[in-house]
N, C-alpha and C positions, 0 to 999 in steps of 0.2 A: 486559684485555678490557673493552670499554665496557659500561656499564650500559644495558640496553635501555629502562629506564623514564625515563631522562634525556632531556628534550626541549630542544634548543637553539633559542633564538629570536634571530634576527639581523635588524637593520634595514638591512643593507648592500644596495646595489643589485645586487651580484653574485648574490644569492639570489633575485631577482625572477623570476617566471615569464615566459618569452618570450611576446610577443603573437602571437596566431594571425592569419595572413594568410588571410582567407576567400577572397579572390579567387584566390590561388595554388592553393587546394584545389579551389574550385568551377569555375573556368574550364575546366580540361581535361575534367572530367566532363560539363559542359554541352555543350562542343564535340563530344565523341564522341556524345552522345545526339542532338544536332541533326543531325550528319552521318548518323546512322542513320535519320532520318526519310525521306530520299529526296533526289531531285535532278532537274535538267532533263537530258533527252536531246534536244538540239536545242531545239524549242519546246514539247515535251511534258514534263510533270512525271511522274516515276515514283516511286511510294511504295515505301519499304523493306519488307522482309518483317516486321519487328517494329515497324511504325509504331504500332500500338495500345499496345504496351508502352512505346514511347518517349514517347508523349503522356502516359501515366500517370506516367512518370518525370519529365517536365518539370513536371507539376502538383505532384509531391512536392518537387521542387527549388524551386518557386516559394514553397512554404510556409516555406522557410528564411528568407525575408525578414520573417516575422512578428516575429522577435526581433532583427532587424538594422536599426538606424537608417540605415545607409548604403545600404540597398536594393541590395546587391551583385548578387543574382540578376537583378533587373530591369535593372541596367546591363549585365550580360553578355548578357541576352536582346536588348537593344537593339543591342549591338555585333555580335552574330551575325546580326541582322536576321531572326530566326526567324519573326516574324509575316508580313511581306510575302513572304519567300522560301519559306516552308514551310507555315505554317498556312493561309493563304488558298488556295494551290494545292490542298492536301488537301481543303479545304472545297468548292472548285469541282469537284474530281474525284469527290466523293461526292454531297453534297446538290445540287450544281449540275447533276448529270446524273440526278437523280431519286431517288437513294438517300438520301431525307430522314430515314430512320430508322437510318441507319448510325451505329454508335457512334463511329467516327472523326470524323464530322462534328460530332457533339454534343460530343466531347472538344475539338475545335478551337474551337467556340463558347465552351466553358467557359474555355479558356486565353485567348482574346481578351478575354473579359469581365474576367478577372483582370488582364491586362496593361494594360487601359485604365481601371482603377478610379481614380476621382478622388483626387487628392492634396490633402488639407486642409493647406495650408501653415501656417496658424496653429497647428494641433495638432502638426504635425511639428516646427516650430521650438521649441515648448514642451518637447518630449521630448528635444531634443538636449542633450548634455552639453557644458559650456563648454570642457573640456579634451580629452576624447576625440574629440568630433565637431566640432572647430574648423574643419576643412577641408571639411565636408559642403556639397555644392552640388546644388541640386535643378533647376537650369536644364536639365541634360541630360535629366532625366526628363520635364520639361514639354515639351521639344522632341520627345522620343520620342513623346509622346501626339499631337502634331500630325501626325507622319509616320504613326502608326497610323491616325489619322482619314482621312488621304488614301488610305491603302491600302484601308481598309474601304469607302470610297465609290466604289471602282472598279466598273465595270459587272458585274452578275450576282452580286456578293457579297451585297448586301442581299436580293436575290431568293432566294438560297440559304438565308439565315437565315430568311426568311419561310416557305420550304418546310419547315424543321425544325419550325416552330410548328404547322403545319396538322394533322398526324396526332393530336397530343394533344387539340387543340380539336375534332376531328371525332368523338371518342368521346363516348358518353353519360356522364352522371355516374356511373352504376353500373359502367361498363367502365373508367373511369379508375383509374390507379394513382398512387401518390405521385410516381413518377418523371416522369409526364406533366406534373404541375404544376411540377416542378423544371426541366424543359426550357424551358417557356414563361417561367418566371421568369428563367432565365439570359439568354434573348434580350432580354427587356424591360429587364433591367439593362444589357445591352450598348448598347441604344438610349439609355438614360439616360446612360451614360458618354460616348457620342459627343456628346450634346447639351450635356454639361457642359464639354467642352473648348472653351476660349475662343480665338477667332481672334486673329491678330496685328493690331496697330493698322495701319490703312491709311496708307500713305505713298507718295509718288511716287518716293522714293529707293530703294525696294526693287527687288530683281531680279525677273525673271519667275518664278523658282521660289518666291521668298519671297512674291510677290504672291498666289500661289495660296493661301497660308496665311491670308490676310485675307478670304477669301470662302468658307471651308469650311462655315460655318453655313447659308448660302443653298443650297449644294450638298446638304447633309444634308437640309434641308427638302424640296427637290425630289425627292431620292431616296426619302425616306419616303413621299411622295405617290405616286410612280410605282410603288412596290412594294406599295402598299395597306397599309403599316404604320400610317398615320394612321387608316384605317378600322378596323383592329384595336384601336387605342387607344379610338376612339369606342364600339366594341362593348363593350369591357371597362367603360368608364365608364357606359354606359347600363344594362347588366346587366338587361335587361327580364325575364329568366327568374328573377331572384334566385338566380343560380348562386353557390354558396359559393366555388367556385374563382375566379370572376371577382372576387368581393368581396375575396378575399385580395390582389388586385393593385391595389386602388384607390389605395393610398398611393403605389405606384410610378407609376401613371398620373398622379397628382397632381404628382409631382416632374417628370415629363417635360413636362407642360403648363406648369409653372412655368418650366422651363429654355427652352422654346420661345418663350414669350410675354414673358419678362421684359425682353427687349431691344427691344420694340416698344411704341410709344405707342398705346393703344387708340383715342384720338380720331383719330390719323393713319391708323390701319388701317381705320377705318370709312369713309374717303373713297374716291373713285375712284382706284385705284392707277395707272391709266394716265396720269392727269394729275399725279401726284405729282412726277415729275422736273421738269416745267415749273414747278410751284409752288416746289420747292426751289431751282431756278435763280433764280427771281424774288426769292425771299427773300435769297439770297446776294448778288444784285446790289444789292438795297436796302441791305443791310448795308454793302456796299463803298462805295456812294455816300454813305451817312451818314458813314462813316469818312473818306472823301475830303474831304467838306465841312468836317468838324471839323479836319482837318489843314490845309486851305486857310485857315481863319481864323487859324491860328497859324503859318502858313508864313513862312519868311524872305523878305525882299524880294530884288530882283535884285542888291542890293549886299551880299548876305550873304557873298560871298567876301572882302570887306574886313573888317578887324578892327573891333571895337566896344569902346569904353571909355565907361562911364557912371559918373558920380559920384552916389551917393545920400547925402543928408544926413539924419541923424537929428535930430529936434527942431530944425527950421530957425529957429523963432521964438525960441529960447533963445540968449542970448549966451554965448559961450565965456569961460572963465575966463582972465584975463590971465596972461601968462607970469611976471610979477613977483609974482604972488600967493603964490608958495611962500616960506615963511619961511626955510628953510635953503638955498635955491637949488639943491638937488639934484633933478634931474629924475627920477632913479630912485625917489626917495621920494614922488613925486607920485602920489596915488591918483586914478584916473580916475572921475569922477562918472558913474554910469550914466544920469543924467537930463540930462547935458550934450549939447551939439550936437556930433555926430561925423559923419564922412564915410566912406563905403564905396565901393570901386571894383568895378564889375561888368564882366565882359568877355563877356557873352552878349547877343546881339541881341534875345532874347525879352524882356529887361528894358525895352525901349522901350514895348511894348504891354501887358506883363503886370505883375503886382504884383511889387515888389522882394522882398518877403518870400518868395514862392514860388520865385523864382530863387535866393535864398540857401539855401533849404531843399534844393535839388538837391545842393549841395556837402556837406551834412551827412551824417553816417554814419547809414544806415538801420537801424532796429532790426528784428531778425528776428521775424516774426510767426508764430504757430502756424497751420499750414495747416488749412484747412477741409475736412472730408469732403464729397464730392459726394453719393454715394449708396452704400449698402451692400446694397441689395436688388436693384437693377436694373443693367443694363449696356447700353451702346449698341452694338447690332449693326447693321452696315451691310449690310442685306439687299438683294438685288436685287428688281426689280419682280416677277419670277416667284415668288420666295419669299414676297413680301408677299401676292400673290394667293392662294397656297396657304394661308397662315396666315389670311387673311380668310375663305376658304371653311370652313376648319377651325373658326374661331370662330363662324361663323354656324350650322354644323351642331351644334356642341356646345351652343350656347345654346338651339337649338330642340328638341333631342332628349335631351340628357344633363344639363343644368345642375341641374334640380331633383332627379332621383334620385341623381345623383352626390354632391351636397352632403348630401342626406338620409342616404345610406349612410355617408359619412365622419363626419358629426356623430354618428350612432348608435354608430359604433366608438369615437369619442373619448369619448363619455359613458360607454360600457361599459368604458373603459380597457383596450382590447385590447393585447396584447403588441407588435403590429406598429406601434403609434402611438408616434412620438417627438416631442420638443419642436419639432423643425424642421417636422414635419408641420402643427402648429398654425399656424406662421408661413406656410407655403406655402398653406394653405387660406385664410387671410386675404387673401393677395396675389391668389390666383386669383379669389376672390370679388370683390374690389375691381376687378380687371381686367375681368372679364366684365360687371359692373354698369356700369362706365364705357363699355364697348363697346356695351352694350344702349341706354343713354341716348343715345349719339352716333348710333347707327343709327336710333333712334326720332325724334330731332330732325332727322335728315337727310331722312327720308321724310315728316315732319310728319303722322303718322297721328293720327286723332281717333276717339273713341268706341270704341277697341279694335277697329276694323274692319280695320286694316291688318295687315301681317305681324308686326309687333313688338308683341305684346300683353303686358300686365303679367303674365299667367299664366305666361309663360316663366320668370320669375325669382321666382315666388311663394314659393319656399322661404325667401328672405332676409327676408320679412315675417312669418314665423312667430315666435311668442314664444320657442320653444326656441333658434332661431338667434340672436336679438337678445340673449337672456340669456347665451348662450355667449360672444358677442363682448364684452359688457360684463364678464363674469367674467374673461376673458383680459386685458382692459385693466386691471381692478382688481388682478389678481395681478401684472401687469407693473409697475404703479405701486408696489406694496408690496414688490416684490423688490429686493434690494440685492446687487450693483450693478444698476442698472436696465437692462433690455434695450431700449435705445433703438430698435433695429431693429424689434422686435415692436411697440413703442409707435407707431412711425411707420406700420407697416402697418395696425395697428388704427385709427389716426386716419384714414388714407385710406379704409378700409372704412366707417367711420362717416360720413365725408363723402359718399360715394356713396349710402349709405342715406338720408341727409337729402335729397340731391338727388332721389332716387327718390320719396320721400314728397312732396316739393314738386311734382314733376311730376304725381303722382297727384291732388293737390288743386288743380291749376291750373284756370283758367277754360276751357281747351280741352277738358277732360274733361267729357262730359255724363252719364256713367254715375253715378247716385247711389250705387251700391254701392261704387265705387272711391273716391269722395269720402268716404263714411262710413268706409271702412277707413283712408284717409289721416288723417282726424281722430282716429280711435282710436289710431293709431300715434303721432301727434304728442302726444296727451294722455298716453299711457303713457311716452313718452320724457321729457316735461317732468316728469311726476310722479316718475319714477325718479330724476331729478336727476343721475345719473352722467355723462351726456353733457354737461350744463352744466358740471360740475366738470372734466371732461377737457378741454373747449375752453378753459377759463380757465387751468388748470394747465399745459397744453402751451405756451401763449404765455408764461406767467409764468416758467417754469423753463428757458427756452432759454438756453444758454450757447454762444457761438461756440467751435468746436473740439471740444466734447463731443458735440453732436449734428450730424448731417449737414445740408447745405443743403436737401436734399429734405425732411427732417423739419421744417425751418423753413417751407418752402413749404406742406407739408401742414397744419401747425398753423394757419397764416393762412387757408388755404382752409376748414378746418373752422369756425373762428370766423366767417368771412364768411358761409358757408352757414347756420350755426345762427342768427346774428343776423337774417339776412334772413328765414328761415322764421318765427322768433318774432315779428318785427315784423308780418309778414302775418297771423299767427295772432291777435295782440293786437288788430289792427284789425278783424278779422272776428268774434272771439269775446269781445272785451272782456278784463277782468282776472279773470274767474272761473276761475282756475287755481290749483292747489296743487302744491307740490313737496315731496318726501319728503327729510328730512334725517336721516341716521344719525349717531348719536354713540355712541362706545364708553365705557361706564361701568365702571370697575374696582371690583369689590367688595373689601371689606376682607379682609386675610389672616387666617386663623384658625389657631391653634396650641394644642395642649394643654399645660397647665402642671402641674408637679408640685405635690403638696399642701403640701410643707414648704419646699423650697428655691426654688420658682418656676422650676425648669428645665423647658424644654419636653420633654415625654415623647414627643412625636411630631415628625416633621419639619414644618417650616413649609410650608404649602401655598402655591403661587404664586397671586397675585391673579387671579381669574377675570374675564374681560372680558365685559360684558353689553352687547349692542347695543340702544340705545334709539332708536326711530324717532319723529320728530316731523313733523307736517305744518304747513307754513307757506304763507301766501298768496304767490303768485308774480305779479309784475308785470314787464313788459318794461322799463319805465323803470329800475326798481331793478337788474335784471340788467345792463342796458346801462351803468348807472353803476358797476357793479362792475369793468368793464373800464377805468375811469379809474385805472390803476395805473402806477406808475413803471417796474416791471419789464416790463410789457406794452409801454409806450411805447419802452423800450430795444430790445425785440425787433423792433418795427415799424420803428424807425429803422435797425437792423442790416440788415433786409431791404430797406429803401428805398435804402440805400447801394449796393446792387448793381443799381441801376436800369439800368445799361448792359448787364447780362447777361440782362435779361428777354426771354423768347422770344416773348411775345405781350402785347397790351394788357391781357389779363385779369389778369395778374400785377399790373400797376399799378392796375387797378380795385379789386382786393381790398384792397391795403394802403392806398390812398387812402380807401376806404370806412371802414376801421377807424380810421384817423387822424381822419377827419371826425366819427365818432361820439364820439371822445374830445374833440376841440377844440371842436366846435360843439354836438353834441347833449348831451354831458355838461358842457359849459362848463368843461373842464379844460385850457384852453390853457396854463396855467402849467406843465404837464408838459414843454412844449417850450422853456421859457425856460432853456436851458443853452448854454454856449459851443460845445460839440461839435455840438449840434443846429443852432445858428445857422450854424456853419461849413458843415455839410452843406447847409443851405438855400442858402447863398451859392454853393456849387458847382453845385447844381441850377439855380438861376436863371442862372448863367453859361453853362450848357449847354442852356438851353431852346430855343435856335434850332436845335439839332440833333435835337430830339425829333420823333418821328412825329406826324402830324396827327390822331391819335386823341383822342377825348374824355377818356379817363382822364388823359392827360398835361396837358391843359388844366385839368382839375379839380385836379391836383396843384399847378400854378402858382397857381391861385386860392386854394387852401388855404394854401399857404406865404405868400402875400401877406397873407391874413387874420391868420395867426399873428404875422407880423412887425408888422403894424399894432397888434395887441393888445399886443405886447411893448413897443413904443416908447410906447404910451399908458400902460401900467403903469409904465414907467421914468420917465415925466414925473411921475407921481403919487408914486412911491417910488424916489428915486435910489439907495437902497441895493440895489435889484435888480441893479445892475451888479456888485455883489460876490456876491450870492446866485446869479448865473448860473454861477459856478464850482463850485457845490456841487450834489449830487443833490437832486431834489425828491421824495424819498420820505417816508413817514409823514405824508402830508397837508400837507406844507409848500407844495405848489403851490396850495393853496386860497386863501391870502392874496393871491396875485398873479393870480387868475383871477376870472372873472365868476360863478363857482359860488356858489350860495346853498343853505343847508340845506333839504332837502325837507320838505314839510308833508304830514301824513297827510290822508286824506279828511275826517275830522272836523274837523281844524284848518283846512282850507280853508273849511269852512262855519261856523266860529266866529270870534269876535273877542274881544279882551280886555275883560273886564267891569270898567269903571272907575266904576260908579255908586256903589259903596260903598268905604269905606276897606279897605285890604288886611287880610285875616285874619291871625291869628297862630297859632303852634303852639309847643309846648314842644320844646326842642332834644332831640336824640336821646340815648338812654342812660337814660331815666327810665321807671319802671313807670307803670301806669295810676293807681294811688293817688297816687304822687308828682306826676304831672302834674295831678291834681285838686287836690292841696295847693298846688302852685305857682300854679295859676290862681286859687284862692281867696285866696292871699296877695297876688297882684297886684291883685285887686279891693279887698281890705282896705287895701292901701297907697294906693290911689287914693281912699279914702274912699267906696267904693260898696258897703258891706256890705249895703245893702237889696236889691241885685240877687241876692246869695247867698240872703238870706231869701226872696226871691220864688221862686227856684229850689226852695228847700225846700218852700214852700207848694205848688208845682206837683207835686212828688213825693208829698207827703202826700195830696193829693186823688186823684191817679191810683192810688196804692196802695190807698186806701180803696175806691174804686170797683171796682177789679179784684178785690180780695179779697172784696168782697161778692158779685160775680158768681160767683166760684169757690165761695164758701160755699153760695150758693143752688143751684148746679148739682151740685156733687160731694158735699156733706155734707147729705143729706136725713135728716130724722128717721125713725127706723125703730122698729118694734115690737120690743121686746126681751123675750125670755123666758129663763127659766133653762135652756132647752134649748140655746141657742147664744150664750152670753155670750162664750166664747173666740173663737168664729168672728167676732163683731162686732169684737172687739179686733184680730183678725188682719186683717180687712178694712180697719179704720182704719189699721193700720200699712202695708198694701199701698198704700192711697190716698196716704199721706204719702210713701212711697218713690217712687211713680209720678209725683207732682206733679200739676199741673192736667191734667184730661182734655182730650181733643180737643174734646169738646162745650163745655167751659167756655172754652177758647181761641177757639173759633169765635164765641162770644157777645161776646168782647172786641173792641172797635173802637178805631181810632186816636183818641187824645185830642188835639183841637185846642186849643192853648194860647191862652186869651183874653187880650187886652190891656185892662186896666182903665183905662189912661190913655195919653195920647200919649207920655209919657216912657217907658213900658214898650215901646210899639210902636217908638219911635225906637231904644231900647237894643237890642231884639231884632234890629233891621235893621242898625244901623250900629256898634254897640259890639263891637269885635273880641274883648275879653276875655270878655264875656258869651256871645258866640257860641261861643267855645272851650269855656266851661263847659257850654253846652247840648250840644255835640257829645260831650263826655266823659260826659255823662249819657244818651247814646244818643238825644237828640232829633234830629229830622230836619226838613228844609225841605220845605214842600209844593211850591212852584214858585219857582225862582230867577230867573224872567224878570220877575216883577212888581217894582214899585218898593218895595213894603213886604213884607218877608219874613214868611211865616207858618210857625210851628214846630208840630210835633205829636210826640206820643209814640207810636211804632209799637206796633201791637197785639201784635207778637211778643215784646215785652219783658215777662217775667213779673214779678210783684210781688216775688219774692225778690231779683232783680237791682236793682230800684228801691229796695228797702229797704236793701240793702247800700250803694248809692250814697248814700242819705240818711244812713246811719250814718257813712260816711266824711266827709261834709260836716260833720256835727255834731262829729266828732272834731277836724277841722282848725280849726273855729271856736273850739273850746275850747282846743285845744293846737296852735297854728300850726306848720307844718313848719319844721324847722331848715335854713336855707339857708346856714349857715356864714358869716354876715356879708354874703352877697350879696343884692342886690335881686331880687325875683321877676321884675321886668320885664327884667332882664339875661338871664334864662334862657328868654325868649321870643324867637322869631324870626319874620320875616314868612313867610307861607305864599304859595305861588304863586297868583296871581290865578285866580279861577274864569273859565271861558270859557263864553260862551253862543252859541247858534247864530244864524247870520244868518237862516235861514228854517227853521222846524220841518220835520223830515224823519223819517219812521219808520225809515228805513234808515240807521243810524249804525254806525260801526265802522271798522276799518282795512283795508277791502277793497283799497285801492290801495297798500298798504305791504307790503314784504317784510320781515317782522319774525319774531322768534322768541320772542314773549312769551307764547304760548298755554300752553306747559308751565309757565312760571313763574307764570302767573295761576292755573292749576289747583292748583299746589302751595300758593299763598297761600290760596286758598279752603279747601283741605283743612286747612291749619294753623289757619285761623280757626275752622273747625268743631270741630276737636279742642280748641281753647282754650275754646270755648263749652261743650262737653261737660264739660270739666274744671271750669269755674266752677260748672256746675250740680251736679256731683258733690260740691262742698264743702258743700252744704246737705242732703246725704243721709246719714243715720246708718247705720252698719253694723248688721247684724242676723244672728243665728245661725239664725233661722227661715227656712224656705223655703216660699213660698206656692204655687209651681207656676204653673199657668195661672190668672191673675186673673179672666178672663172666666168660666171654669167655676166658680170659687169664688163669684163674685157671683151666678151663676145658681142655684147650690145654696143660697145665702143667701136668695134670693128665694123659692124653693120652701118653705124652712123657715119663712120669715116668714108666707107665706100659710097654711101649715098651723097655725101658732100662732094666727093671727087667727081661723081657723074654729073652733079649739078654744075660744078665749076667747068667741066669740060664742055657742057652744053652752052655755057655763057662765054666760052673762050678764055677763061682765066687759067693761068699756069699754076698748078698745085704741086709740082714736083719739089722735093726738098733737096735736089741735086743741082749743083751749079751747071752752067752751060758747058764748062770744060770737063764735067764728070766728077768733080771733087765733091765729097760729102760735106755738107754744111754742119758745123759743130754748134752745139747749143752753148749759150752763155748764161751764167747765173744773173739774177736780177740785182739791181743796185744794192749798195751796202746797207742802206737803211731799210731794205725790204725784209731783212732777217729779223730785226729787232722790233719793228713797229709797223702798224698798218698805215697805209696811205689814206689821206682824206678822201671822202667820196668824190670830190671834185678833181682829184689828181688824174692826170693822163700820162701814160708812159709812151715815149716815142719808140719806134720800131727798133732803133739801134741801142736801146737800153738806157738812154739818158733823158732827163727831163727837158722839155722844150720851153725855153724862156720867152720865145717870141711867137707863141702860137697865134696871137691875135693879129699878127702883121700880115700874114699872107692868105691863109686858107681857112675856110670854115667847113664843117661837115654839113650833111643834108639836114640834120636836126638841130642845127645851131647849138652844138654842145659847148659847154663852158670851157674857157681857156685854162690850161694848166698853170698852177702857181709856179713861180720861178724859185728854184732852190737857193739856199743861202750861199752855197759855194759850188756853183755848177762847174763840172769839168768841161774841157774843150770839146765842142760838138763837131762832128764831121759834117760834110755837106748833106743837106737834107735830101732824102730820096723822094722820088715821086710816089705819091700815095694813090692807092686804088681802093675806093670804098667798096665794101661788101654788104650783103644784106644784114639788116639790123635784127637784134634779138633782145628781148627783155629778160634780164637775169633775175631769178627769184632770191638767191642767197645774197646777203649783204657783202660778204667778202669771201675770198678763197685763199687757201694756204698754198704758197708757192711750192712746187715739187722739187725745185733745184736745190733746196737746202739738204735734201737727202744725199745729193751727189756733190756737195760743196767741198768735200775733202779730197776730191780726185786730183785737183791740181791747184796750186796757189798762184800760178802765173796766168794773168788775164791781160796780157799785152795786146793780143789781137782779139777784138770783140767779135762775137759771132754775127752772122748775117741775119739771123732770125731769133727773135726772143718771144717767149710765151708771156702773155699778159696775166698778171696775178691779181690785179685790182679790179673789182667789179663795181660798175655804176648802175644807176637805174636804167639809163639808156646809154650804152657805150658802143664803140666801134673799134674793131680790130683791123689794122692795116698791115698789109704784107708788102714788102719792098722787093722789087725785082732788080734793083740797082746792085750790080756786082762790083762796084768800085771798092767796097769794103772788103 
């Protein structure tokens, strides 16, 4: 007995499950259901008893194909011809006879929609399995769709479908049910399916039955017009009542419009369609005549039936090598010299008149080239005149009544991210907008309306000028550019839409428009587009990034058209508005990644966060010349030449006009003719010049010949000057290599055009990079000492000393005024002194300081300050500046903004390097100096200077430099500020409180008869004196007392005692000679809370080093528990 838990696994083919034949199972079932639908009795169709159930069974069977790549059910339906033989007769027997609400008719319409659903060949082929679906063929299904389209376009069928739609639409919104909307949705999808089916290519070799398949689209358009289906589409698109049901179908109407209009050129449709056949015939005859003339020039003569033998000799001027020149006499070992004279035999008669090289190339093996895509968005529909007239009327009615509300509703749904919106809807919306804009402009140009009084007013397409619409288009373009792989089809459609928008703005701003509001709106739109900058980047990148075979030929034509229209509009704008334009540049700045680290082992305790991208927006000046110069690019030239090489396929002279205009801007306007100095380009020019006799007599073709002649003349001129150009012609001219062979010159800024090089003085020098400010000062001083001009350094020291003394005196007189000091606010005075020291010179003091003009005491000093480069460098390092650089003798001054502290530090550094020269490691100081770029002076003084005519990006860099300079200045100032633990709070409030206390003390002193004036009896101001030497470096003991004249009292216990029996001061170790003691006057006593106070005189200790005459009054900096401040009125000192 076998173990039931044992499972055997075998890989043998005998155990494989047999494949299921779906056709064998489904075909009998489908056949019986189709037979039960009904049949013809004579010429009348009789429906079966269970026709409703059979229709439901067919729909269930159709769903079996959802998981079948072979589409077995669809193939069986086609083989049984269920649609033309059963579904259409049932539809005509029900809805065709007025039973529009019959469920059988609705079920037939549902099945018809499912059977004609478009087949996406690209997606279907992707889903096929290489092994299982090897024999899958979709040609039968595509053929079935053509037959279905023929059957549905029979008389009364479309009218019956239209009758099914009417009852749901006749109901009010409150009466409608969900089924009503589904019925209309099914019929609209059926119309979409029929419009999607592509006709067969027209050919004279087709049979009569097959020829019908090449004109089905025209028949569909006529049928839709006759049955009022197109009016239904316009009603849904307009949606004047804002019906939510109509709004749910707007994407479906958008797709139908796209399918109807994608095969028609809007410019052609705007013309009189009755005259189109004659114009088409005339165009074809002109093409035939041009081809005939071209063949006649190269045709064979009347002797062409005879054979032709022509000997072509290579290097005829070179002698052949003698036969005896071979050393070993073996001819097989003789190497053929490629430069020797050789003969070739040609047997073609064209070699008589044509070049021998081109005849020899015919026999060579041709390399296979990658095919170019023509267009992926449109197709060419050969519509009849009647169908074109119907589409023309439809386009006119849609533009006048539906364009603005339809676009507004769709854009609202897209921005709201409705579930019904797909990616292809964005693409279709761009195409439909572009199509109707081009149609509107063509109709307006045809009627030549002015002032908006005609039929085609700008208000009909006002929606595309709204900011929301333009922002959406640019956003779609930006997303398409950033997406990988790039959707070239959407980029092409967006480029075409932007082109028509530019043409619309250009038309609104033309001289024919007299309405000032329209011109103002056009100016605003132009300014916004230029400032945004994305249109400029798109036009440049679309031309630069073109690669044959990757993008379609229509993409190439659209890119050239956009650049042509944009440059034309910008040129007109720059001529009328000047260069007062700005463009916004966005740069993505990545912030540094941050991650948490462990305390001990340094391991990240959190995951590393990705770098955040920050968008930085810069505004730069825009000029048309700079933007036009940007198009002088090797990749753009390659794109233009690729387009020009197809000159024989141009459909109108406008194509030639655009490419010639862009090439002219490169070769002539930008002076970049070197971009065309390539062998392949010269060969193309040779072919064009050889065919110029067959060109049309339009002006663009004449301009092309003139431009090529100019470029060739420049080439041979440059070749005569630089013979090596013959070798360079074989290499690309990218990365600016074309500039050396062109007449291009570096552009000058507006300020450079107004300035000339200043050669009046010897060139200035500067210290080479890599040295700090102090090192630069030391190198400069060393260079002057090496040259034996130390007196110039001493002269600089004298200037600094004078300026420091003057400015310090102004600061002292302004900020440090003598105050009445009482024992009520000793600590407050000390705090105020410290606050003033930390604060630095006040604004009032700085306002009194003026620029110091450096005087020249001799002609030698004046000459040195004007012409000596090393002294001028020293002056610049000391922050001296020039008054006016236009004069013949330079005048230097010390700016008022330089505080004495900075000047004092500079003076200290100079003294240090004079005593201890800088160590240059054996080098000379002059070797570390380099020439500075010469100063430039203006030709004529102008108050408006700047780079208004230059497209640069230096503004953010300049702001960053100024910010860095400001931070450096603040850092230098902070070096002279001491740290303090005390907080003063608001200094203004503190000083105001100090003033009130001083006035109070003065009134109390006057009441007691005490003299509080800080002026001597003779009217001389008493000067302050700094506290003793040891008061800077150490605190006094709590028992120390300072005498009023600034010296310690050694004999305090001999004479007098205060009222509180204060302790006697200790005698210093080395007391200076004391002047006669003044008579003391005790004041009211005050208990101090702080243990010590910082003397304020240290802040002003650098004002003067001479202390020969001691001041008459000194502030007390030491605090005791109970202390007394005495003031002397003795004026003997």
